[in-house]
C-alpha positions as CSV (number, residue, x, y, z in Angstrom):
1,X,104.7,72.2,50.9
2,X,106.7,73.0,54.2
3,X,110.2,72.2,51.7
4,X,109.1,73.9,48.9
5,X,108.1,77.0,50.8
6,X,111.3,77.3,52.8
7,X,113.6,77.2,49.7
8,X,110.9,79.9,48.1
9,X,111.5,82.3,51.3
10,X,115.6,81.3,51.2
11,X,115.5,82.8,47.4
12,X,113.4,85.9,47.1
13,X,112.7,87.7,44.1
14,X,110.6,90.3,43.5
15,X,108.0,89.3,41.2
16,X,106.1,92.3,40.8
17,X,103.3,91.0,43.4
18,X,100.1,94.1,43.0
19,X,99.8,94.1,47.3
20,X,102.3,93.0,49.4
21,X,100.6,92.0,52.3
22,X,97.2,91.5,53.8
23,X,97.8,92.4,57.1
24,X,94.7,94.7,57.5
25,X,92.6,91.5,56.9
26,X,94.0,90.0,59.5
27,X,94.1,92.5,61.9
28,X,90.1,93.4,61.5
29,X,89.0,89.8,61.3
30,X,90.6,89.2,64.7
31,X,89.5,92.5,66.2
32,X,85.8,91.7,64.9
33,X,86.1,88.3,66.6
34,X,87.5,89.4,69.6
35,X,84.7,92.5,70.2
36,X,82.3,90.2,69.0
37,X,82.6,87.2,71.0
38,X,83.7,88.8,74.2
39,X,80.6,91.2,74.5
40,X,78.3,88.2,73.7
41,X,79.8,86.4,76.6
42,X,79.7,89.4,79.2
43,X,76.0,90.2,78.1
44,X,75.4,86.4,78.5
45,X,76.8,86.5,82.4
46,X,75.1,90.1,83.2
47,X,71.8,88.2,82.4
48,X,72.7,85.8,84.6
49,X,73.8,88.6,87.4
50,X,70.1,90.6,86.9
51,X,67.8,87.7,87.2
52,X,70.2,86.7,90.5
53,X,70.6,82.9,88.6
54,X,73.4,81.3,89.3
55,X,75.9,79.9,86.3
56,X,74.9,76.6,84.6
57,X,77.1,74.0,82.2
58,X,75.8,75.4,79.1
59,X,77.7,78.8,80.9
60,X,81.0,77.5,81.9
61,X,81.4,75.4,78.2
62,X,81.0,78.7,76.4
63,X,83.3,80.6,78.6
64,X,85.8,77.2,77.6
65,X,84.8,78.2,74.1
66,X,85.9,81.8,74.5
67,X,88.9,81.0,76.0
68,X,90.4,78.7,73.5
69,X,89.0,81.4,70.8
70,X,91.4,83.7,72.6
71,X,94.0,80.8,72.1
72,X,93.0,81.2,68.0
73,X,93.3,84.9,68.3
74,X,96.9,85.0,69.9
75,X,98.1,82.1,67.5
76,X,96.7,84.6,64.9
77,X,98.5,87.6,65.9
78,X,101.6,85.6,66.4
79,X,101.2,84.1,62.8
80,X,100.9,87.8,61.8
81,X,103.9,89.0,63.1
82,X,106.0,86.1,61.4
83,X,104.6,86.1,57.8
84,X,100.7,85.9,57.7
85,X,99.5,88.4,54.7
86,X,103.0,88.6,53.7
87,X,104.2,86.6,50.5
88,X,106.4,84.1,51.6
89,X,109.2,85.2,49.4
90,X,109.5,88.8,51.9
91,X,109.6,86.2,55.2
92,X,112.8,85.3,56.7
93,X,113.4,82.0,57.2
94,X,113.5,81.8,61.0
95,X,109.8,83.8,61.6
96,X,108.9,81.4,58.8
97,X,109.5,78.6,61.0
98,X,108.0,80.2,64.0
99,X,104.9,80.4,61.6
100,X,104.8,76.9,61.0
101,X,105.1,76.2,64.5
102,X,102.2,77.8,65.5
103,X,100.3,76.8,62.6
104,X,100.3,74.0,63.9
105,X,98.3,74.8,66.9
106,X,95.2,75.5,64.8
107,X,94.7,71.8,64.6
108,X,94.1,71.5,68.9
109,X,92.7,75.1,69.5
110,X,89.7,75.2,66.9
111,X,88.7,71.8,67.3
112,X,88.8,72.2,71.4
113,X,86.8,75.5,71.1
114,X,84.1,74.2,68.4
115,X,83.8,71.4,70.8
116,X,83.1,73.8,73.8
117,X,80.0,76.1,71.8
118,X,78.5,72.8,70.5
119,X,78.5,71.0,73.8
120,X,77.2,74.6,75.3
121,X,74.2,74.5,73.4
122,X,73.2,71.0,73.9
123,X,73.4,71.6,77.5
124,X,71.0,74.5,77.1
125,X,68.6,71.9,75.3
126,X,69.1,69.7,78.1
127,X,68.1,72.4,80.3
128,X,65.3,74.1,78.4
129,X,63.7,70.8,77.2
130,X,64.3,68.6,80.1
131,X,61.7,65.7,79.7
132,X,61.0,63.4,76.4
133,X,63.6,62.7,74.0
134,X,65.8,65.6,73.7
135,X,67.9,64.9,76.7
136,X,68.8,61.3,75.2
137,X,69.2,63.2,72.3
138,X,71.7,66.1,73.0
139,X,73.7,63.0,75.1
140,X,74.1,61.2,71.9
141,X,75.2,64.1,69.7
142,X,77.1,65.1,72.6
143,X,79.4,62.3,72.3
144,X,79.7,62.5,68.8
145,X,81.0,65.7,69.1
146,X,83.5,64.9,71.7
147,X,84.6,61.7,69.8
148,X,85.2,64.4,66.7
149,X,87.3,66.6,68.7
150,X,89.1,63.9,70.6
151,X,89.6,62.2,66.6
152,X,91.0,65.5,64.7
153,X,93.3,66.7,67.9
154,X,94.8,63.1,67.4
155,X,95.1,63.2,63.9
156,X,96.2,66.7,64.3
157,X,99.3,65.8,66.3
158,X,100.6,63.5,63.8
159,X,99.9,65.6,60.6
160,X,103.5,64.8,60.3
161,X,105.6,62.0,61.5
162,X,107.8,63.0,63.3
163,X,105.7,66.1,64.3
164,X,109.1,68.4,63.8
165,X,108.8,67.9,60.1
166,X,105.6,70.2,59.9
167,X,109.0,73.2,60.4
168,X,111.8,71.2,59.6
169,X,111.8,69.5,56.0
170,X,114.9,68.5,56.4
171,X,114.1,65.5,59.2
172,X,113.2,62.7,57.4
173,X,109.4,61.4,57.2
174,X,106.1,61.8,56.3
175,X,103.2,64.1,56.1
176,X,99.4,63.4,55.5
177,X,97.6,64.3,52.6
178,X,96.1,67.6,54.0
179,X,92.5,67.8,51.8
180,X,91.5,64.6,53.4
181,X,92.7,66.1,56.6
182,X,90.5,69.3,56.1
183,X,87.3,66.7,54.6
184,X,87.5,65.3,58.1
185,X,87.5,68.0,59.9
186,X,85.1,70.2,58.6
187,X,82.3,67.4,57.1
188,X,81.5,66.1,60.5
189,X,81.3,69.5,61.7
190,X,79.0,70.7,59.3
191,X,77.1,67.5,59.8
192,X,76.4,68.2,63.6
193,X,75.8,71.8,63.1
194,X,73.0,71.3,61.1
195,X,71.5,68.5,63.5
196,X,71.9,71.2,66.5
197,X,70.5,73.7,64.7
198,X,67.0,71.3,64.1
199,X,66.5,69.6,67.7
200,X,64.7,72.1,69.4
201,X,62.5,72.9,66.1
202,X,59.9,69.9,67.2
203,X,59.8,70.5,71.0
204,X,59.3,74.7,70.0
205,X,56.5,73.7,68.0
206,X,55.0,71.5,70.7
207,X,55.0,74.2,73.4
208,X,51.6,75.4,74.7
209,X,52.2,79.2,73.6
210,X,51.5,81.8,70.6
211,X,52.2,81.2,66.7
212,X,54.1,84.3,67.7
213,X,56.4,83.1,70.5
214,X,57.3,80.2,68.8
215,X,58.2,81.8,65.4
216,X,60.5,83.9,67.5
217,X,62.0,80.7,69.8
218,X,62.1,78.9,66.5
219,X,64.3,81.7,64.9
220,X,66.6,82.6,67.6
221,X,67.6,78.5,67.5
222,X,67.9,78.7,64.0
223,X,70.8,81.7,64.4
224,X,72.9,79.0,64.2
225,X,72.5,78.7,60.4
226,X,75.1,81.7,60.1
227,X,77.5,79.4,61.9
228,X,76.9,76.5,59.7
229,X,77.0,78.6,56.2
230,X,80.8,79.9,57.7
231,X,81.7,76.1,58.1
232,X,80.7,75.4,54.2
233,X,83.0,78.8,53.6
234,X,85.8,77.5,55.6
235,X,86.3,74.2,54.7
236,X,86.1,75.8,50.8
237,X,89.1,77.7,51.8
238,X,90.9,75.2,53.6
239,X,90.5,73.2,50.2
240,X,91.7,76.1,47.9
241,X,94.5,76.4,50.1
242,X,95.7,72.7,49.6
243,X,95.9,73.6,45.7
244,X,96.9,77.2,46.0
245,X,100.7,76.3,45.8
246,X,103.8,77.2,48.0
247,X,102.9,81.0,49.2
248,X,101.6,79.6,52.0
249,X,102.0,82.5,54.1
250,X,99.8,84.8,51.6
251,X,97.2,82.3,50.4
252,X,96.5,81.5,54.1
253,X,94.8,84.2,54.9
254,X,91.4,83.2,53.8
255,X,91.3,80.3,56.0
256,X,93.2,82.2,59.2
257,X,90.3,84.9,58.8
258,X,87.4,82.3,59.1
259,X,88.6,80.0,61.6
260,X,88.5,83.6,63.9
261,X,85.1,84.8,62.7
262,X,83.4,81.0,63.0
263,X,83.7,80.3,66.5
264,X,82.7,83.9,67.6
265,X,79.8,83.9,65.5
266,X,78.5,80.5,66.8
267,X,79.7,82.0,70.5
268,X,77.2,84.9,69.6
269,X,74.7,83.0,68.5
270,X,74.6,80.9,71.8
271,X,74.5,83.5,73.8
272,X,71.7,85.3,72.4
273,X,69.3,82.6,72.8
274,X,70.1,83.5,76.8
275,X,69.4,87.3,76.3
276,X,65.3,87.2,76.7
277,X,65.8,88.6,79.9
278,X,67.9,91.7,79.2
279,X,65.8,92.5,76.3
280,X,62.7,92.2,77.9
281,X,63.8,94.2,81.0
282,X,65.3,97.0,78.9
283,X,62.1,97.2,76.3
284,X,59.7,97.2,79.5
285,X,61.7,100.2,80.5
286,X,61.7,101.8,77.3
287,X,57.8,101.2,77.1
288,X,57.4,102.6,81.0
289,X,59.5,105.7,79.3
290,X,57.7,105.9,76.3
291,X,54.3,105.8,78.1
292,X,55.6,108.6,80.7
293,X,56.4,110.9,78.1
294,X,53.1,110.5,76.2
295,X,51.5,111.0,79.8
296,X,53.4,114.2,80.5
297,X,52.6,115.8,76.7
298,X,48.6,114.5,77.4
299,X,48.6,116.3,80.3
300,X,50.6,119.5,79.5
301,X,48.3,119.4,76.0
302,X,45.0,119.5,78.3
303,X,46.4,122.3,80.4
304,X,46.8,124.8,78.0
305,X,43.3,123.9,76.6
306,X,42.2,124.6,80.1
307,X,43.6,128.5,79.9
308,X,41.5,131.2,78.9
309,X,41.9,132.1,75.5
310,X,43.3,128.7,74.5
311,X,41.4,127.5,71.2
């Protein structure tokens, strides 16, 4: 793919493309992911401040996930300035080399980011449900996530042998079958996400609280379903990319968008579970303000009725 892409970039012709670039799509997705994830983590830390509690392991892990998401976003910006969203025939060969070098970072940043988010969720489960089978179950799933992350990073480092062949097709060597790599990357990711979503349901059902509160808790934990859906969408876009031809800088946009948005949604879902004190505090303030307004209104109405001539 790299060889054909380099040749295509070096011999530009005008095929009459209807849309010259998709820069606006990349910029919108990157900004959305940045604002959503940063706001979610900031609110999570604010909860720790207003409840006067120290940071837990799950908080540090989610900060790690945010750090690697920033790395993904920075890589996306570098890709954008070197051809992402532009048809490859308009990308200078020097920019394409930078593009391909930067693209390799995704094989490390993405699994590290996703692993931190998953491990943060598991650490939270162990902290909330500290008794019963949840702790060993979380440890087992956590080990699987760590092995998956290590395996993806290891294979990512050997996508092409030698590694330089990723951006220099003139180097002798070979590259692995990308669709198989994508399946190996995303299928375990999807399965572990599904397991993590299901894990807290039984402990929540066993809690000695009202059915309504159980339903709310289960709904909050089930927010990860959105991330699971995005996992599947990302896998589909990666497979489509591997079959889309040599216009990689243009065809790479959907996978790049989902690579940025999926972790941001995962971080947000992991943070929402921790925001109950924030909602409780400000909902209580709102209710107090509403009751105060209602009390003042009732008092004023009573005073008016006591005035002479008032019906």
